[in-house]
matplotlib code that plots the C-alpha trace (Angstrom):
import matplotlib.pyplot as plt

x = [-21.8, -22.3, -23.4, -22.0, -18.9, -15.8, -15.3, -18.7, -17.8, -14.5, -16.5, -19.0, -16.1, -14.5, -17.7, -18.4, -14.9, -15.6, -19.1, -17.9, -15.0, -12.2, -11.3, -11.6, -11.9, -8.4, -7.0, -5.0, -6.3, -3.6, -2.1, -3.8, -1.3, -1.9, -5.6, -5.3, -3.2, -5.6, -8.6, -7.1, -8.1, -6.3, -5.4, -8.0, -10.6, -9.3, -9.4, -13.1, -14.1, -12.3, -14.1, -17.5, -16.4, -15.2, -18.7, -20.3, -18.4, -16.5, -12.9, -10.9, -8.2, -5.1, -2.5, 0.9, -0.6, -3.1, -6.8, -8.1, -11.4, -13.6, -15.8, -19.1, -21.0, -18.7, -20.6, -17.4, -18.0, -17.9, -20.8, -20.0, -22.9, -21.7, -18.8, -20.0, -19.3, -15.7, -15.3, -16.8, -14.4, -11.6, -13.4, -13.7, -10.5, -6.7, -3.9, -0.5, 1.5, 3.9, 5.1, 4.2, 6.1, 6.6, 6.9, 7.0, 3.3, 3.0, 1.5, -2.2, -1.9, -0.1, -3.0, -5.8, -4.0, -3.3, 0.5, 3.9, 4.5, 5.4, 2.5, 2.3, 1.8, 0.3, 0.6, -1.0, -3.0, -6.3, -7.2, -10.3, -10.0, -6.4, -7.3, -6.4, -9.4, -7.7, -4.3, -4.6, -2.7, -3.5, -2.2, -2.6, -1.9, 1.5, -0.3, -2.6, 0.0, 2.4, -0.3, -0.5, 1.6, 2.2, 1.2, -2.3, -2.7, -2.5, -5.9, -7.8, -8.8, -7.9, -11.3, -11.7, -8.4, -9.5, -13.0, -12.7, -9.2, -8.0, -11.6, -11.0, -14.4, -15.3, -18.2, -18.3, -16.4, -16.0, -15.8, -14.8, -14.8, -13.0, -11.5, -7.7, -5.6, -3.3, 0.5, 3.0, 3.3, -0.4, -1.1, 1.5, 0.0, -3.6, -2.8, -4.1, -3.0, -0.9, -3.3, -6.5, -9.2, -9.2, -11.7, -10.1, -11.9, -10.8, -12.1, -11.2, -12.2, -13.1, -13.5, -16.2, -14.5, -14.5, -10.7, -9.1, -8.0, -7.0, -7.2, -7.1, -7.2, -8.1, -7.3, -9.9, -10.1, -13.2, -15.0, -14.8, -16.4, -20.0, -21.2, -24.8, -26.4, -29.6, -31.2, -34.0, -36.6, -37.8]
y = [32.4, 28.8, 28.2, 24.7, 23.9, 24.0, 20.3, 19.6, 22.1, 20.1, 16.8, 18.2, 19.5, 16.2, 14.3, 16.3, 15.6, 11.7, 11.9, 14.1, 11.7, 14.2, 11.6, 8.2, 4.7, 3.6, 7.1, 8.2, 11.4, 14.2, 14.1, 15.8, 18.6, 19.0, 19.1, 21.7, 24.0, 23.4, 24.4, 26.8, 24.7, 23.1, 19.5, 18.9, 20.2, 18.0, 14.9, 15.7, 16.0, 12.8, 11.0, 12.0, 10.4, 7.3, 7.0, 7.6, 4.6, 7.0, 6.5, 4.1, 5.3, 3.4, 4.5, 5.6, 4.9, 7.4, 7.6, 5.9, 6.5, 3.3, 2.1, 3.9, 0.5, -0.7, -1.5, -2.4, -6.3, -8.9, -11.0, -14.8, -17.3, -19.5, -20.5, -18.1, -15.2, -16.3, -16.2, -12.6, -11.6, -11.9, -9.4, -6.7, -7.1, -6.9, -9.3, -8.8, -12.1, -12.8, -16.2, -19.0, -22.2, -25.9, -26.9, -29.8, -30.1, -29.3, -32.4, -31.2, -30.7, -33.9, -35.5, -33.7, -34.8, -38.2, -37.8, -36.5, -35.4, -31.8, -29.2, -25.8, -23.0, -19.4, -16.6, -13.4, -10.4, -9.4, -5.7, -3.6, 0.0, -0.3, -1.7, -5.3, -7.6, -10.9, -12.8, -16.1, -19.3, -22.1, -25.2, -27.1, -30.5, -30.3, -31.6, -28.4, -25.8, -26.7, -25.3, -21.9, -18.8, -16.5, -13.5, -15.0, -15.3, -11.5, -11.2, -14.2, -15.8, -19.4, -20.5, -18.5, -19.8, -23.4, -23.2, -20.5, -20.8, -24.3, -25.8, -28.1, -29.7, -28.7, -30.7, -29.2, -27.4, -27.7, -24.7, -24.2, -20.9, -20.0, -16.8, -16.2, -13.3, -11.7, -12.4, -9.6, -10.5, -11.1, -7.7, -5.9, -7.7, -6.5, -3.1, -4.0, -4.3, -7.3, -9.9, -8.1, -10.8, -12.0, -14.4, -17.5, -19.1, -22.7, -23.7, -27.2, -28.0, -31.4, -32.5, -34.6, -37.8, -36.5, -36.1, -33.2, -30.4, -27.6, -26.4, -22.8, -20.4, -16.7, -14.7, -12.0, -8.5, -9.1, -5.8, -7.0, -10.5, -11.5, -14.9, -15.8, -19.3, -20.5, -23.2, -25.2, -26.5, -30.2]
z = [-4.5, -3.2, 0.4, 0.4, 2.5, 0.3, 0.8, -0.9, -3.6, -4.4, -4.3, -6.7, -9.2, -9.0, -9.6, -12.7, -13.9, -13.6, -15.1, -18.2, -18.7, -17.9, -15.1, -16.5, -14.7, -13.5, -13.4, -10.6, -9.0, -8.2, -4.7, -2.0, -2.2, -5.7, -5.4, -2.9, -5.1, -7.9, -6.2, -3.6, -0.5, 2.4, 2.6, 5.2, 2.8, 0.0, 2.4, 3.3, -0.4, -1.3, 1.4, -0.1, -3.5, -1.8, 0.0, -3.2, -4.9, -7.4, -6.1, -4.1, -1.8, -0.9, 1.7, 0.1, -3.5, -3.9, -5.1, -8.1, -10.3, -10.2, -13.0, -12.9, -12.7, -10.0, -6.9, -5.0, -5.4, -8.3, -8.1, -9.1, -9.8, -12.6, -14.7, -17.3, -14.6, -14.3, -18.2, -17.9, -15.3, -17.8, -20.1, -17.5, -15.8, -16.7, -15.3, -14.1, -14.2, -11.2, -12.5, -15.0, -15.5, -14.7, -11.0, -8.7, -7.4, -3.6, -1.7, -2.0, -5.7, -6.2, -4.5, -6.5, -9.8, -8.3, -9.7, -8.7, -12.3, -12.9, -13.5, -14.7, -12.0, -12.6, -10.0, -11.1, -9.8, -11.5, -11.6, -12.3, -12.9, -11.8, -8.4, -7.4, -7.0, -6.2, -6.3, -8.3, -8.1, -10.6, -11.3, -14.6, -16.1, -18.0, -21.3, -21.0, -19.8, -22.6, -25.0, -23.3, -24.1, -21.0, -23.2, -23.5, -19.7, -19.6, -21.3, -20.3, -17.0, -16.7, -17.1, -20.2, -21.6, -21.1, -22.3, -25.0, -26.3, -25.8, -26.0, -23.1, -22.4, -18.7, -17.2, -13.8, -11.0, -7.2, -5.2, -1.7, 0.0, 3.4, 5.2, 5.9, 7.1, 4.4, 4.7, 4.3, 0.6, 0.0, 1.5, -0.8, -3.8, -2.8, -1.5, 2.0, 5.6, 6.8, 8.5, 7.0, 6.4, 2.8, 1.2, -0.2, -3.3, -4.6, -7.8, -9.3, -12.8, -14.2, -17.8, -19.3, -18.1, -14.4, -14.8, -12.9, -15.3, -13.1, -9.5, -8.6, -5.8, -5.5, -2.5, -2.8, -1.1, 0.9, -0.2, -3.8, -3.5, -3.3, -4.0, -4.9, -4.7, -6.2, -3.8, -5.1, -2.9, -3.7]

ax = plt.figure().add_subplot(projection="3d")
ax.plot(x, y, z, "-o")
ax.set_aspect("equal")
plt.show()
């Protein structure tokens, strides 16, 4: 008979289920009440057991939504250090499109493209293991946006679409990182609390003629974002 507390025994069992594949990345765990009934323990015991899995990086819990199994390799953040990392991001995540179409550019985007002509705008949420990473908003030149099918955006990041599918020659990117408080709508999209801090990443892409191609922003859940820089000493 095990001398471990019941909540540790529960955590051990669920950990084995995750390790042997009975619970897969992205799966939603049964509710606290359901787990209590399955294992014959109280909801308090279930909460304590799930807290262990959360600390060990095996699951992530969301109020009113439940607990979800994370990728085993998931460290809780996504490290970005190059444009290639942005391409890889598309291979390891899924997308839910909120909107895609031709719009009148807001003032800052019109200034970026040096034109008041309509541009294509994408709004989408990217997920990993069924958990939202960030909310994306991208603006593209009309001549490029017209070549993109919405369905393709569900399986590619914008960078991956431009470089790997449309073969748009990208020479360089400019990045700006800032902080903001999540609006009510943003909080709903990212499963966080209103006014919770989010990281805002703006990436502007330019072609080989140094002409602007796209301007994009990502509002990241802060625990999922890590930026690494390589600084050379001359």
